[in-house]
C-alpha positions as a Markdown table, in Angstrom:
| # | Residue | x | y | z |
|---|---|---|---|---|
| 1 | Met | -3.3 | 18.6 | -12.2 |
| 2 | Arg | -2.2 | 17.8 | -9.2 |
| 3 | Phe | -1.5 | 14.1 | -8.5 |
| 4 | Ser | -2.9 | 13.1 | -5.0 |
| 5 | Ile | -1.5 | 9.9 | -3.3 |
| 6 | Leu | -5.0 | 8.9 | -1.9 |
| 7 | Pro | -6.5 | 7.5 | -5.1 |
| 8 | Ala | -3.5 | 5.6 | -5.5 |
| 9 | Phe | -3.8 | 4.4 | -1.9 |
| 10 | Ile | -7.6 | 3.7 | -2.3 |
| 11 | Leu | -6.8 | 1.5 | -5.4 |
| 12 | Leu | -3.7 | -0.4 | -4.4 |
| 13 | Leu | -4.9 | -0.9 | -0.7 |
| 14 | Pro | -7.0 | -3.8 | -1.7 |
| 15 | Leu | -5.0 | -5.4 | -4.2 |
| 16 | Gly | -2.1 | -5.1 | -1.3 |
| 17 | Glu | -4.9 | -7.0 | 1.3 |
| 18 | Ile | -5.5 | -9.5 | -1.2 |
| 19 | Ala | -1.6 | -10.2 | -1.9 |
| 20 | Gly | -1.5 | -10.7 | 1.7 |
| 21 | Phe | -4.0 | -13.1 | 2.0 |
| 22 | Val | -2.4 | -15.2 | -0.6 |
| 23 | Val | 1.2 | -15.1 | 0.9 |
| 24 | Val | 0.1 | -16.0 | 4.5 |
| 25 | Gly | -2.6 | -18.3 | 3.4 |
| 26 | Arg | 0.3 | -20.2 | 1.4 |
| 27 | Ala | 2.8 | -20.1 | 4.7 |
| 28 | Leu | 0.2 | -20.6 | 7.5 |
| 29 | Gly | -2.7 | -22.4 | 5.8 |
| 30 | Leu | -6.5 | -21.3 | 5.6 |
| 31 | Ala | -7.6 | -22.2 | 9.2 |
| 32 | Leu | -4.5 | -20.1 | 10.7 |
| 33 | Thr | -4.8 | -17.5 | 8.4 |
| 34 | Leu | -8.6 | -17.2 | 9.4 |
| 35 | Thr | -7.8 | -17.3 | 12.9 |
| 36 | Leu | -5.4 | -14.1 | 12.5 |
| 37 | Val | -8.1 | -12.2 | 10.6 |
| 38 | Val | -10.6 | -12.8 | 13.4 |
| 39 | Ala | -8.2 | -12.2 | 16.3 |
| 40 | Ser | -7.2 | -8.7 | 14.8 |
| 41 | Phe | -11.1 | -7.9 | 14.4 |
| 42 | Val | -11.7 | -8.9 | 18.1 |
| 43 | Phe | -8.5 | -7.0 | 19.2 |
| 44 | Gly | -10.0 | -3.8 | 17.3 |
| 45 | Val | -13.1 | -4.2 | 18.6 |
| 46 | Val | -12.2 | -4.6 | 22.1 |
| 47 | Leu | -10.0 | -1.5 | 21.6 |
| 48 | Leu | -12.4 | 0.4 | 20.4 |
| 49 | Arg | -14.5 | -0.2 | 22.8 |
| 50 | Arg | -11.9 | 0.7 | 25.6 |
| 51 | Gln | -11.3 | 4.2 | 23.9 |
| 52 | Gly | -14.6 | 4.7 | 22.5 |
| 53 | Ile | -16.1 | 7.5 | 20.5 |
| 54 | Gly | -15.8 | 9.9 | 23.1 |
| 55 | Ile | -12.1 | 10.9 | 22.4 |
| 56 | Leu | -13.1 | 11.8 | 18.8 |
| 57 | Arg | -16.2 | 14.0 | 20.4 |
| 58 | Arg | -13.9 | 15.8 | 22.8 |
| 59 | Met | -11.2 | 16.6 | 19.9 |
| 60 | Ser | -14.1 | 17.9 | 17.7 |
| 61 | Ser | -15.6 | 20.2 | 20.6 |
| 62 | Glu | -11.7 | 21.2 | 21.5 |
| 63 | Gly | -11.5 | 21.9 | 17.7 |
| 64 | Arg | -14.7 | 24.1 | 17.7 |
| 65 | Asn | -13.7 | 26.1 | 20.9 |
| 66 | Gly | -10.4 | 27.2 | 19.1 |
| 67 | Val | -8.2 | 24.8 | 21.1 |
| 68 | Met | -5.6 | 22.9 | 19.3 |
| 69 | Pro | -5.8 | 19.0 | 20.2 |
| 70 | Gly | -3.0 | 18.5 | 22.1 |
| 71 | Ser | -0.7 | 15.2 | 22.5 |
| 72 | Asp | -2.7 | 14.2 | 25.2 |
| 73 | Leu | -5.5 | 13.6 | 23.2 |
| 74 | Leu | -3.3 | 12.0 | 20.6 |
| 75 | Lys | -2.6 | 8.8 | 22.2 |
| 76 | Pro | -6.6 | 7.8 | 22.5 |
| 77 | Ala | -7.3 | 9.3 | 19.0 |
| 78 | Met | -4.4 | 6.9 | 17.6 |
| 79 | Asn | -5.7 | 4.1 | 19.3 |
| 80 | Val | -9.2 | 4.5 | 17.7 |
| 81 | Ile | -7.7 | 4.8 | 14.6 |
| 82 | Ala | -5.7 | 1.9 | 14.8 |
| 83 | Ala | -8.8 | -0.1 | 16.5 |
| 84 | Leu | -10.4 | 1.0 | 13.1 |
| 85 | Leu | -7.8 | -0.4 | 11.1 |
| 86 | Leu | -7.7 | -3.4 | 13.0 |
| 87 | Ile | -11.4 | -4.1 | 12.3 |
| 88 | Ile | -10.9 | -3.9 | 8.5 |
| 89 | Pro | -9.8 | -7.6 | 7.5 |
| 90 | Gly | -6.4 | -7.6 | 6.0 |
| 91 | Phe | -2.9 | -7.8 | 6.8 |
| 92 | Leu | -1.8 | -4.4 | 5.5 |
| 93 | Thr | -3.9 | -2.6 | 7.5 |
| 94 | Asp | -3.1 | -4.8 | 10.7 |
| 95 | Ile | 0.6 | -3.9 | 10.1 |
| 96 | Ile | -0.4 | -0.2 | 9.8 |
| 97 | Ala | -2.4 | -0.5 | 12.9 |
| 98 | Leu | 0.3 | -2.2 | 15.1 |
| 99 | Leu | 2.8 | 0.4 | 14.1 |
| 100 | Ile | 0.3 | 3.4 | 15.3 |
| 101 | Leu | 0.4 | 1.5 | 18.6 |
| 102 | Ile | 3.9 | 1.6 | 19.2 |
| 103 | Pro | 4.8 | 5.1 | 21.2 |
| 104 | Pro | 7.7 | 6.6 | 19.1 |
| 105 | Val | 5.9 | 6.0 | 15.9 |
| 106 | Arg | 2.8 | 7.8 | 17.2 |
| 107 | Asp | 5.3 | 10.4 | 18.2 |
| 108 | Leu | 6.5 | 11.0 | 15.0 |
| 109 | Val | 3.4 | 11.0 | 13.6 |
| 110 | Trp | 2.2 | 13.8 | 15.7 |
| 111 | Arg | 5.2 | 15.9 | 15.2 |
| 112 | Ser | 4.5 | 15.7 | 11.1 |
| 113 | Ile | 1.0 | 16.6 | 11.7 |
| 114 | Ala | 1.2 | 19.3 | 14.2 |
| 115 | Lys | 2.9 | 21.5 | 12.2 |
| 116 | Arg | -0.2 | 21.4 | 9.7 |
| 117 | Phe | -2.5 | 22.6 | 12.5 |
| 118 | Val | -3.7 | 26.4 | 12.3 |
| 119 | Val | -6.7 | 26.6 | 14.8 |
| 120 | Val | -8.6 | 30.2 | 14.4 |
| 121 | Asn | -10.9 | 31.7 | 16.9 |
| 122 | Pro | -12.3 | 35.0 | 16.4 |
| 123 | Glu | -12.1 | 36.2 | 19.8 |
| 124 | Arg | -8.3 | 34.7 | 20.6 |
| 125 | Gly | -6.9 | 35.2 | 17.1 |
| 126 | Phe | -4.5 | 32.0 | 16.3 |
| 127 | Ser | -4.3 | 29.5 | 19.3 |
| 128 | Ala | -2.0 | 27.0 | 17.7 |
| 129 | Gly | 0.2 | 26.2 | 15.0 |
| 130 | Pro | 2.3 | 28.4 | 12.7 |
| 131 | Lys | 1.3 | 32.1 | 12.6 |
| 132 | Pro | 1.5 | 33.2 | 9.0 |
| 133 | Asp | 2.2 | 36.7 | 7.9 |
| 134 | Phe | -0.2 | 37.7 | 5.6 |
| 135 | Arg | 1.7 | 40.7 | 4.6 |
| 136 | Asp | 4.7 | 38.7 | 3.3 |
| 137 | Gly | 3.6 | 38.2 | 0.0 |
| 138 | Asn | 3.6 | 34.4 | 0.5 |
| 139 | Arg | 1.5 | 32.9 | -2.6 |
| 140 | Asn | 1.5 | 29.4 | -1.1 |
| 141 | Ser | -0.8 | 30.5 | 1.8 |
| 142 | Lys | -4.3 | 29.0 | 1.8 |
| 143 | Val | -5.5 | 31.3 | 4.5 |
| 144 | Val | -6.9 | 35.0 | 3.6 |
| 145 | Asp | -7.6 | 37.0 | 6.7 |
| 146 | Leu | -10.1 | 40.0 | 5.6 |
| 147 | Asp | -11.4 | 42.6 | 8.4 |
| 148 | Glu | -14.8 | 44.2 | 7.7 |
| 149 | Glu | -12.9 | 47.5 | 6.4 |
| 150 | Asp | -11.0 | 45.1 | 4.0 |
| 151 | Tyr | -14.3 | 43.5 | 2.7 |
| 152 | His | -17.6 | 45.5 | 2.0 |
| 153 | Arg | -20.0 | 45.5 | -0.7 |
| 154 | Gln | -22.2 | 48.3 | -1.8 |
| 155 | Pro | -25.7 | 48.0 | -3.5 |
| 156 | Asp | -25.9 | 48.3 | -6.9 |
| 157 | Arg | -29.3 | 49.4 | -7.8 |
| 158 | Asn | -29.2 | 47.9 | -11.5 |
| 159 | Ser | -28.6 | 44.5 | -10.2 |
| 160 | Pro | -31.8 | 42.3 | -10.6 |
| 161 | Trp | -30.7 | 40.7 | -7.1 |
| 162 | Ser | -31.0 | 43.9 | -5.3 |
| 163 | Gly | -34.6 | 43.5 | -4.2 |
| 164 | Lys | -35.3 | 46.8 | -5.8 |
| 165 | His | -37.1 | 45.6 | -8.9 |
| 166 | Leu | -39.0 | 43.0 | -7.1 |
| 167 | Gly | -41.6 | 45.4 | -5.9 |
| 168 | Asp | -42.1 | 47.5 | -8.9 |
């Protein structure tokens, strides 16, 4: 069984946020801690309204059209992600959001994510990302490219699903 970091992250994030509230609450006091949480929420809402959900729709439509979302869409998309993280109450998510808003960090994230994109369009083939060679025997490849002559099915007359037996 392959270990995924996501379940551990989902479990540890709330515990970390609670610990963050305790540490910040002890250092700054209850009123200032609540003020920081409300201020980050308001900043997140303002940032989300400014960027809007339109950028996510634009990225989705470009992906459907076989165009890899480029770095020109990265900044607004990362701002939307940062805004959503700021809206979530907690200091760890706020720190992650503020890191996302820093351009060098955003560029580093883009470089690490861009390598994993492969957009396939039937008319144009691979438009972005690595172009895998399917004949090299790469067993780790998760893409199987079949042409019509590679995959075809002959009807089986003895199969109960063929429809031949339904009208008999």
